[in-house]
Structure formats: C-alpha cells, structure tokens
N, C-alpha and C positions, 0 to 999 in steps of 0.2 A: 571538441571531441566528436569521434569518427563519426558520422551520421549515416545509416546503410544506402544502398547504391536505390537507385531509383524513385527513393521515398521523398516526400514535401510536407510541409509543415508549416502553419502560419495561424495566427490569433488576431484578434481586434476587438475592439468595442461596439457592441450595437445595441443597447439601452437598455439591457435588462436587468443590469445594475444601476444603482442610483449616482454611481460613482463615477469618473470616465474610465476605471480599470477593465481591462479584456475580459469579456464573457462569451465568446467564441471563440471555438480553436477546432481546426482541421487537421487530419494526417491522412495524407493521401498516399498512394502508391501509383506507377505509372502502370504496374505490371500486375496481374492479380495475384492474389495473395489468399494463403491456407491461413485459417486462422482457429484459435483456440482461445477460450475465458473461461472467467471463473467470478460466477455472482453472489451477490447476497443472501445470506439464510433465513434472513426477518422475513415472516410471513407477509409482513404489506410489503410489496416488491412494487417498485416506482414503476411507472411505465416504462421507461428505455431499457430497462433490466427485461421485460418481457419482451420487447420486441428486439432485444440486440440476440437473446438467447435462441429465438426463432431465428434470426439472417445468420447466426454465427455458423450455422451449417454449410452452408453456400462458400463459393466462393468471395472474399472481398476486397476492395480497391480503397474505401475509406472510412472512417471516424469522424463522425461529428460530433462535437462535443460542447455543453455550455455550462456554465457556473452564476451563482445568485437566483436560480430555481431549479427544485429539486424535480418537477412534474411529477412528483409521488403524492397518492391519495388522491388521484384527480379524476380517477373513473375514465367510462369512457373515453371525453374528452382527451385524457391523458394519452392514452393508447393511439389515437389520430394526430396528436401533436407530433408524437415520436416517429411515427410513421413519413410527417409530414415533413420532418426534417430530414429522416433519409431520402424522401422520395424526392426532395429540393436538391440535395446533394447530389443525389445521382443523374441527375438531369442536365445538372452542367459537367457532367465526365462523360455522359454518355452511356451509362449504364441502369442497368434494374436495381429500385431501391431496396431489394431484398440483397444487393450486395454491398450495404452499407449498415455499418454500425453506430447506434447513438447512444451516447451517454449524459447524464446531466447531474448537477451538485447544486446543492444551494437549500433555502428555506421551503420545505415538507408545507404541502399542503396550497400550494398555488399554481393557477395555470400560468403556461407561457405567452407571453409576449409574440405571437408566431409572426404576426408580420413584419416585426422588428427583427425576426431571425431570419426569416424569408431574404430583408433588406442585405444583414448581415453575411449570409451566405452567398447571395449572388456579388457581394464587391469581395469576399475572403476567397471565391474561385474562381473569378475574374484576373486576378492578378500572381504572376508564378510567383513571388516571393518569398524565398526560403527563411522564414524567422521562427526558428524552434523555439528560442525563448519567450517570444512573441505567443506561439501557441501554449508552450505549459503553462503560462501567466493567463492564459484564456479559461483555464481551467481551476483555479485557485480561489479559494473561497476567504478562508482567515489565517491561511498560509504567510508567514513573512518571509518565503525566499523560495525560488522554483526548484525542483528535485528533479535532477538528471543524472543518470549513470550511463556509462557504457563499456564495452569489451570489446577488443580485436585480436583476432587469432587465424590461426591457419587448418585449414582442415583442407588436407592435401596440399597442392598450389594454390589454393585459392585463399583469400584472404575474406574473412567473414565479420561482420559488425552484427553486433547486439545493444541496439540503442533503448532507455527505458527513461519516462517520467511519472511522476507520481504527484498526488495533492491528497493534503490531508492534516487537519492539526487537531479535529475536536472530536469527539463521537467514534472514536477509533475502538474498536476489540472488534480485530477479523475473525471472522470466517466469513466474509470479508467485513469492511467497514467502513465509512461516509470516504472514502478513498479511491480516487479513482486512481490506472494505473495502464501506461499504453507501452507495450514493450515490440518496438521495430526491430525485425532482422532480414537480412539480405542473402541467409540461408537457404540453401536448398532441402528441405526437410521433410518427412510425410507429416499429412494429419495427425496421424495416431500416435508417432513421435514427439510432435510438437507439446499433443495434449497431453503426453505423460512427462515430458520434462516442466510444463508448466505449473502441472500439478505438484511434483516433487519441489519444486522453486518455491512455489508457494506455503507447502505446508512447514520449509523449514525458514521462510522469512516473513511474508506477511503476516502467517498466522500466528506468527511470535511477535507478534507486536501488541501493544495496550496503550492509549493513552490516558479513556476515563471511562471503561470498560460498557461502554453502551455503544449498542449495534446499529447500524442505520441500514436505511431503504433501499441505498443505492451503490452500493457497494459491487463493483466492476475491475477485473482486470484482463483485458485484451491484451492476446502476442498476436501478430501478424508475419509472417516468410512469404516474400516475393521471390525467393531463388535465384536474384540478380548476381548471387558472388560464383555461379554455374559450378559451383563442389559438387562433387559424387554426392548424389542425397543420400541424406541421413535418415535411417534405418532404427539400427542399433548398432551394437559394437562399439568400439573405441572412439568413431567421431560424435555418436552418442553420447558417451559417459562427457567427453569433452563439450561437447555442446551445454549439457548440464551444469560442468563445474562453472560455467561461463554466464550461463544466465543465472544461477544461481548468486556468483558474484554481483551481477548486476541490481540484482531482487533484494539482497542483503545490504547493499549501500543504501538504496533506495527508503529501506526500511528504516536505517539507522535516520538518515535525514527525515523521516515524519518521526519517528521517538523524537528528537530532537527537538521540531519544531510543534509541541503538542501545545495547545494553546495556555499560554501565559507561564510556559516552562523556560527556568534556570539552567534546567540539568537533564540529562539523558541518563537513565539509570538501565545496565544489565545485569540480571537477573540468572545467574548459572545455578542450576540445580544437576549434583551430579548421583550417580550410583545409584539408581531406582530399578525397580523393578520390570517397570514397563515403560515404554514413552509415553503411554496416557498420563499415565499418573504422574510422571515427571512436569509436561505441561500443565496438567492440574495445578500442582503446587507453585510452579511457577508461576501463573497466570494470576493464582490468589494473593500472591506476594504483590506482584507487579499493579494489581489492580486495589489494591488497603491503601484508603484515603488516608490512614494511621501512618504506613510505610513510608509514601510517598510525600505529605507533611514532616514527618522528621527529618526527611533527607533534604527536602527543602531548607528547612531549619538548621541543619546543619548538625542534627543529634544523633550519636551513633545508639538509639535505642531499638536495641535488637529484641527485645522483648517483644514488641511489636510485629517482628519479624517471624519470630518463634510461632505467637498466638496465632498468625496467618496461616503458616505451614499448620498447625493443628486443627484448623478450621476446613482447609480445605476438602476434605472428606475422604483424602488417601491412607490406607491404614498404613501406620509405620510404627518403629518403634522407638520412642521417644527418646531411648536411653541411647541411642549411636548417634543424633542430629549434630552435625558440627556446621557454626555459620561465623563466617568472615565477613568486613568490609576490606574486601581488595585482600592486602597481605597481613592487615589486623587482624587476629582469630579474638572472637569474643563468645563462643561456645562452643563448649567442646563437649560430646558425649554425653547431650542431653543435661549440662551444668554450665554454669556462667565461670568464666575464667576471669584473671586479671589482666587488664588491658591499660594502655595510656589513653585516654580521654582523648588528652592534647593530637598525639598521633592519628588517633581515629578522627578527629574534626577535621583534621587537615585531608584525610584522604578523601571524607565526606564532602570536601569544600572544594573539591575540582569541580568541572564541568562536565565530566564521564564518571559517575558511579558503580564500583562494582560490589553486585551483592553475591557473595557465594555460598550455596547449601548444599552439605554431601548429607544426601539420606544414608549410606554405607549399607544398602541393601540389594543391589545390583547392581546392573551393569551399562545402564540406560543415562544419559544423561541431553539437556537441552538449555538452551539460551533464550530468554525472553527480554524483550524490550521496552521501557518505556519510559517515563519522565515524571519529574518531581510535581506537585500540585499546590499551587501559588492563589494568591490572591486574585491576580490576573485573569485567573481560567473561570471565576468566578464573575468578573467584571464583561470579560468575551461574551459570556453565556447568557449573563443575566439582560443583555438587549440586544441579541442576535440579530433580531425582527426587525429591529428600529435603526 
C-alpha cells in the first residue's frame, strides 16, 4: 500500500504487555507537519489526550504511542509520563517536546512503566526500519488484525497519498471511542482545511460506529500532513473537495474494519436509516438500534426478529409516525407502514446468516439518511471483557 512520502513508522515490544506482542509505536515525518486532531468527549480524559490536545497546535514531527496501559485516571504523574514520552521522542529527532504527539491505549488506572518505554524509544528511534505493520500492531489491544487503509490520487500534476491506521475492538461508541486512528498524508494543505476535512470525515465514518455503546477515556484521531507531494496548497475549491472524498474513503474503510473486529464479533451489521427530518434524528435512531443488545444477539442467532428493531426505533426518543415505518433485512421486507407483512423466514435467515448483515429502516418523514456500523453480540464478548485485566 502506498505510504506518504517522507514518513517513517515502526513498532516493537518494550515490556508494557505481559506477552511479547508489540506495545510501542512511532509514526515520524522527516519534514514538519501541520496537524489536526479529535479527542474523546469523556469527562475522564486520559493524560495523553490532555498533552496532545495542547501540542497539536504546533508543527508536529512524530506520534509516539503505546498499548497495554491507557495512562488514564493517573493524575499528575500520568501527565508527567505522557510529557516524558514526548520529550524522549523529541530528543532523538532534535525537536522540542511540543512538536510530538502522544497516545496510549489499554487498561485504565495503571501507571506507565516509563523506564521500559524510554528504552523502547531509544531502540525504535535508533533504527530507520520502515515497518508499518509493526507500528500498527504496536497500538493493538484486543484487535485480531491490523487495520490499514490508503488512497492515492492526483492534485494537479502531483501524486498525493493518504494512509491511515486504526485500532479498536471493544469500548467503542465514538464521539470518539477506545479507538486510536492515525492518518498521514503528503498533501500540502492548510491547517484550517485539514481540520475541516478531518471533522467532516470523522462525522461520516468513525462517529457512525458503535461496538458496545461504551465510550473510552483515550479516544484519539490524528491527521498529519507534511506537504511532500509538492501539490499546490489545498485550501478550498475542487482540490479540497477531492481531498475530502479520498480522506472519507480511508476513514470509512477503517470504520468498517473496526466494526468487523468488534470483540467476539462474527458479523458486521450495517444500519441504514432513510428519509428522516434531520441528520441528528437519523443518527439517534440508527445508534439506538445498533446499540441494542437484543438486536445484536438476534443477528448473532440468525433470527429475523424485527420486533426488536421496531422497539429500539420507538425507544430512540425521536418523534416519528409509527404508521409510516418500513423495515427490511437486506432486500427482505418484514415490516411495512407500521405493520408486519408476510415474508419467508427461510430467506430472511439466509440473509442474516451472512458475514455482513444490512438492516434498512425507512422513517418516511424527511430527506436525511445515515449509515451506522456495528457488530453482533456473542458469548465471546463477555469472555474477553470478563478477564480483560488478567
């Protein structure tokens, strides 16, 4: 996959995790980057979130990230440790700590083994080994596979690349969730345009994702642009619209991967809500259905139990006309104008038994529509989360 010019990424095991899996990653640009970011809205914001939210106003050269410990709810020491990670990384590349972003994911309420991290940073920054998969594995916790997406396109005569990675399997209910996503591009773009493009993309992708309805303390999305494609600087107009389209493609691919890798998941569920008065109501309906344990377990059991979907729609808090609601599983209509209709249970089961299941809901009272991604709820979700700390 095309990697943006003048970026470097690598990961290794420094000893945070009990096993030998990678737990430290660096994403570094040889040229200074403008940066944009979005962070958790949880009141208990982790130390790296607080530090990065301050640093992101500056030119950025690197992201240093760890897994295995969230460095959340760790007070003053947590802030010092997050700042230390920035300082250690900055020292290796001869920049200031304020030019480095930091992210962490893992167990809440534990302190970072900062000495192990320092040794890891010294090692990872001393070798110019390009290992993007290793870097992505370094931010994984309960993920079962690395999540990477990219796009290459032309702006004028310049080839522009956007590359992104993400981690997250559980505690996923963005605005945003225990999800880290790092997006790198060699596009030349203004800070204002990058921030606007990222905001639009996140709203249409990551913020349309839920695994279990739980919001984390560490959610972080970074976008870094180093301008190495030498295109005419993007600020608005046709080039900005194209950049937004390609960024959204990358974000949407990552979002679907996150949904498919929900803890214990066997299926990805797409909830499409059509013809609503406004986009806020559409998302509220879709999220209520997507977060319903009854809906998610029915899909896991290949049960076309449309009654659970209708109940969730009605519980969303959105004012709707119940006499206008239509529901289908894929192309199998099961509920029309607020009433059940005859359908083949056998055909419906075939549709629901697939790896990707589509729930379509037509409210029939407006023009706005939305798609939200989630996954089924299985016994394995309980097993993973019942023993997460051990």
